[in-house]
N, C-alpha and C positions, 0 to 999 in steps of 0.2 A: 448330426455331428460328423464332420469329416475325420479321416484317419489322423491327420496331423494335429487337429484340435484335440482329439481324444488322447493322443500320445502326450501332448503338453499337459493336459489335465492330470493324467495318471502320474506323470513325473512330478508335477506340483503336489499332488495328493500324498506322494511318498515322503515329502519334506515337511508337511505342515500337519497341524492338529486341528480338530474341530471341537467347538465348545457347545455344551448342552446345558440348558437351564429350565426350570419350571416356568411355564407360561402364565401370564397374568390374565385376569378376566377381560381387561381392556384390549387384549390382543386377539379377540375373537375373529375380527376381520382378517387378520394375518393368517390364522389357521384355515379359515374358509378359503382364503386366496390360494393357499397351497393345494387344497382339495380341488378347487375349480380349475386350477392350472392342469392338474393331473387329469381331471375329467375331460378337458378339451383335447388333450393328447390321446386319451383312450378313445374318444369319439372318432378321431381322425385316423388312428393307426390300428386299432384293435377291434376284433369281433366280439364285443361284450357290451352289455347295457350298464356296466358299473358306472355309477355317478352320472349317468346320462341326464338325470334330473334329480334335484334334491329329494331325498326320500324321507317320509312319504310326502312332504311338502317343504317349501322354503322355510316357513316358520318353525316347523317341527325339527328340521335339521339344525337350524340356528339354536333352538332351545336345547337340543341334545348336546351339541358341542359346547355351548356356554355352560351347561351344568357340569361337564367334565372339567372345564377351567375352574369353576367355583370349587369343585371337589379336589383340586390340586392333583389331577390325574394326567394332565397334558404337559408334554415337554417339547421344547423347540431346539433345533440343531442349527448352529451357525458356522459359516466359514468366515472368520473375522466378523464383520458386521452384517453380512448377508445371511438372511434366513434361508436355509436349504432343506429343512426336513422337520418332521414332527412325528410323535408317537404318543399314544395315551395308554396308561397302565392301570389296570384294575385287578383287584384281588378276589373278586366274586364273579362267577360265570352267570351268563343269561340263563334264567330258570327254564326257559322253553327250548333253548338250544342244547344245553348240557344237562344230562339227566341227573337226578338226585344222587344216584350211585357215583357218577363221574365226579360230581362236585364234592363228594366225600374226600377225594384226593385233592389236597391243597395245590393250587396252581397260580401262575401269573398269566393274566389275560391281556393280550395286546389288541389295540384298536387304532384305526386311522394312522397306520404306518405309511408315511409318505417321504420320498426322497426326490428332490428336484431333478428333472430330466437332464440338466446340464452336468449332473454328477453320476450319470449312469456309467456302469463299468468299473467303478472305483472300489466296489465292495462295501460301500457305506451301508447298504440295506442290511447285510449280514452283521456288520458291527453294531448297528442300531438295535437289531434284535438281541444280540448278546448283551449290550449295555442295559436294555430295558429288562431283560431277564434277571440280571444281577441286581438292578435297582429294585425290582419287585421282590426278589428273594430277601433283600435286606429288611423289608417290611413284613414279609411273610416267611419266617424262617423255616417252616416245615414244608414249604412249597417244593414239589417234585417235578413239575411240568411247566412248560410254556405252552399256552393255547392261543389259538386265533380263529376267528370266523371270517370267511372270505366270500366275496360275491360269487354266488353259485355258478353263473355262466362264464366267469373269467378263468377258463381252463389253463391259459398260459401262466396266470398267477399261481394256480394250484401247483403247476410244475415247478415254479420258482421256489415255493415253500418246500416242496419235496427235495429239491436240490440243497436246501438249507438244513436238511435232516428231519423235517417234519413228516409225520405219518398221517394218513387219512383216518379220521374217526368215523364220520358219517356225513350225509347231507340231510338236513332236517328242515321242516317248515314250522312256523309259529302262528299264533292266532292273528298276528298283525301282518302275516305274509312277508316277513323280512326277506329281501333278495340276497342277503348275506348269510346263507345257511350251510356252506361247506366248511366243515370243522377239521382242524388239524392240530396236532400236538407233538411235542418232542421232549425228551428229558431236559430238565433245567441244568445248565452248566453252572457249577458252583466253584468257589475258589477265586483266585486272581484272574484278571482279564487275560485274553490271549495276547501273544507277543505282538500281534499286528494292530491292536486297537489304537485308534487315533482320537477317540472321543473322551473328553474329560468334562467333568461338571464344573460349572461356575456359579457363583452366588447370584441369587435372584435380584435384579435391579429394582429400583423404585419405579413407580408408574411414570410413564412419559407419554407424550402425544403418540397416537397410533402410527405405526409404520406399515405401509402396504408391502405385502410380500408376494413373490411369485411362488409358484412351485409346480412324485408318484410313488405310493404303493398301497394300501390294503383295506379290506374290510368295510364295514358300514361307515358312512360318513356321519 
């Protein structure tokens, strides 16, 4: 993105809002499209194996993402009608990544946090994290933390989460050797949204023919 284009987008972003809604099961290919778009960019630009291949296989990834849709865990972010981001929210941590003692503290767990590259530099990743934390806290009222597991070798992404206030917890392995074993957490922000938030929730629409989406940011796909 050139400087002029970036300046126009930042100016536009200051004037508009973004809508977020629960994803439908028939939007599986849209979510996967966002992930694959991010994966292509990571392969070209970054020194990481994140999403280089669907993990552990194409079918397993598809099944995992589809289950999150069925469980009403996945949300889609739009700029007007354009799909530009996604995040999945869970209230239970992976039993092999987070210890039993850690899971005694109630938390909101974020997965598959992705923002389209065209929207880089607008602060939407930070806003999406804050929104997802508040959304999870509305369902888990005693939650104290936001937690995320990040691809272990994507050290630039680790730095991004540190800049967002997350602290390192550990790097762990699992019996299925998940490549997303770098763990981070930060205190959950409660109360009203920050003054800069541009993300508002909209009602979930009825099912419609699938719409292909393009779309980066985190964790296991």
